[in-house]
N, C-alpha and C positions, 0 to 999 in steps of 0.2 A: 796624720794617722787616719783621721776621718775621711780625708780625700782618697786615701789608698783603699779604705774599706768600701767606699761608695763606688770606686772604679771596678773593684772586684765583683761587687754585686751586679753592676750593669753588664759586665762581661758574662757572668753566670746566667742572667736572665736572657741575654741575647743568644747564648748557646742553646738554651732550652727551646726558645722560639724557632731557631733555625733547624734544630733536630725535629721538632714537631712538624714544621712545614715540609721538610724533606720526606717525612714518613707518610704524609697525606697525598692523595691523588689530586691533581688539578681538576677543578670543576669542569673544565673544558676537555678533559682527557676522554678519549673515545676508546672503548674496549675493542681491541683488534680481534679479527676472526682468526682462529687457530689455522696455521698453514695447511694442515691436513684437510680441514673443512673447506677452505677457500679454493682448493684445487679439485674438489669433488662436488658435483651437482647434488648427489644424494645426501652427502654429509651436511652440506650447507642447508639443504631443504629440511633435514631432520632437526638441525639447530634452530631454524626458524619455526618449525612446527612445535618444538618444545617450548620456546620462549613465548610464542603467541598466546599460550594459555595463561601465562603469569605476567608477562610484560608485553602487551600488544604492540606498542610502538617499536620496541626492539625486535620483536618477531617479524614485523612487517619489513623492517630494514634488511634483515637477513634474507627474507623471501624475495625482496626486490633484487637483491644481489644475485640470487639464483636466476631470475629472469634476465638481468642485464648481462651476466657472465655466460649463461648457457641458454640463450633464447630458443633454441630448437629442441631442447631437452624435454622429455616427458615430465620431469620435475618442475620445469618452468610453468607448464599448464597447471599442475597441482598447486604451485605457489600462487599463481594468479587467482585461483579459486579460493584458496585459504585467505588471501588478502581481502577479497570481496566479502567472504563470509564473516570475517572479523569485523569489518565495518557494519555489516548488516546486523550482527548480534548486538552491537552497541545500541541500536534502536532509535537514537535521537535523529532529528531531521537532517542535521549536517552530515552525519555518518551514513544515513540512508541514501543521500545524494551521491556520496563517494562510492557506496556499494553499487548503486545503479550504473555509475560510470565504469567501474571495474568489470561488472558483468557484461556490459555492452562491448567493452574492449576485448573481453575474452571471446565473445562471439565473432568479432571482427578478425581477431588473430588466429583463432582455431575453429573455423566454420564447420569442419568435419568431425569435431570432437563429439563423443556421445554425451558430454556434459552440457552441450548447447541448449537443449530443451529445458534443463534445470535452470540455466542462467536466465533464459527468457521468463520462466516462471518467477524467478527471484526478482527480476526487474519489476514485474507486476506487483509483487509483494511489497516492494519498497514504497509504492504508491498506496497500496491497500492498507499498510500500517499507519498511514497518515489521514485516512478518511475521517470525516466529521459526522456528527449525528445528522439524520435526515433533514432536520429543520434548518441546518446551516449550509454553507457553501459546499457544493458537491463536485468541485473541480477535480479533486484528487480521486474521487470515486470514478469519474468519467475516464481519467487517465489510467487508473487501475484496470477498468473494464476493457479499454482498448488494448492494453498490454496482455491481459489474460486471453483475449480473443486471438492474439497473435500466436499463442502457444498452440491452440487447437488448429489454426489455419496452417501454420508452418510445420508443426510436428504432431500431426493427428494420431500417430501410432505410439506416441510416447506415454509413459505413465503420468507425466505432468499435464498432458492434455485432459485426462480424466479429472485430475485434481483441480485444474483451471475451470472446468465446467461448474463445479460447486461454487467457486468464488464468483464466477460470472452471474450465477443465479442470485447470489447475495448482493452483488453490486446493483443488479437490475431492480431488486426489491427496494434497495436504499434509494435509488433514483426515482422509482415510482412513488415511494412514500414521500419523497421531497415534493414531487408534483402534486400529490394528493393533499398534503398539508396546506399548500398554497391555494389549491383549488377549493378545498373545504372552507378556508378562510374567506375567499371571495364569495362562495355560496352563502355563508352565514351573514356576510355584510351586504348581500344582495347585489354584488358586482357580478351579475350573471354572465355577461359576455366574457369576462376574464376567467371566470370559473369554467365555462365550457371549453375554453382554449386549453386550460391545464388538464382537465379531465379527459378530453379527447386525445391528448398527448399520451396519456396512460393506455388508453384503448389501442392506440396505434403502435406504440413502442414496447409496452410492457404487458402483454396479454396474460402473463402468468401472475400478475399482481394479486396478493392475498386478500385485498379488500375490494375486489372488483364488484361485489354486491353493492357497496356504498357508492361506487362510481356510477353504476347503472341507475341507482335511485336518484342521485343528485342530478344527473343529466335528464332523466325522465321528469323529475319534479320541476326543473328549470323550464323545460319546454311546456310543461303543464301550466305553470304560472304565467307563462308568456302567451298562453292560449294557442300554442302551436301543437295541437293535440295529436296530429298525425305523426309528428316527430317524437312526441312523448311516449306514445303507445309501445313501440318496439323495445325501448329500454326498460319500461316497467314490466312488460311481459317476459323479457329475458331474465330479469331479476327473479321473478316468481318461479320460472321454469328451472333455471340453473341453480338457484340458491333458496330452496323452499324453507330452509330453517333460519334464514337471515332475519335479523331484527327489523329490517326495512319492509318485509313482505306485507304486513298488515296495512301500512300506509300506502304501499303500492296498490294493494287490492282496493282500497277506498277510492283511489284516484281512477283506477280502471272501471270501477262501478259507476262513478260519476260520468266517465266517458261513454259507457254503455247507455246510461239513462239519457245522456245528451243526444246520442245517435238515434235512440228510439223517438225522442221528441222531434227531431228533424224530419223523421219519416212521417 
């Protein structure tokens, strides 16, 4: 009797398990695209467009199917852009790299598209989003600057050329500040030769730098301390003339007064 009851119990539990398994989807099951969507580039694109907002990976799969199945379609271009933008919006380094690759591929595949200037601008932005503070490595800033300049050079009449101009200014200020921080450190530690190299770099490459008054003063003071007075004079004079309200003006005036007295003594 006990054996019969145990057998019935085992059969009952087995039936429940089998029923449960048959009702569940396999974890490896892939949701198939509806036939009506698979045969239409527009329908497939709209499916990807809908999914990409709530399930990015699934949306990208549908959009890639548009590109693979209808490569010459208008929707293939839109799908490519949506994929690139989806990676860009994620914002982490790995996805920004993927975004840049997608934007570059778009430019290569559709060079006459009106979206090309946008893609070039976005490539620059993938680097710009990764720039570090001026005191740290500026490799990403340099890369962003180069890519932003391409927007203006290749697509000067586009709206993105104007947007790129603002980012170019910011990148140049960051790079100039990086040079200034190092140059100022060398100046304060009396490593004057190294300081001059950094400060001259700012004068040559970043003439719009916001702290140019400090650059002129440090250069003038370095040459003054080295008793190279003829080289000191132009920088100190430039500082006083162009930046009369600078905090360095008083010190510059003191040095110029000493130079004037020295010249009188020589006569």
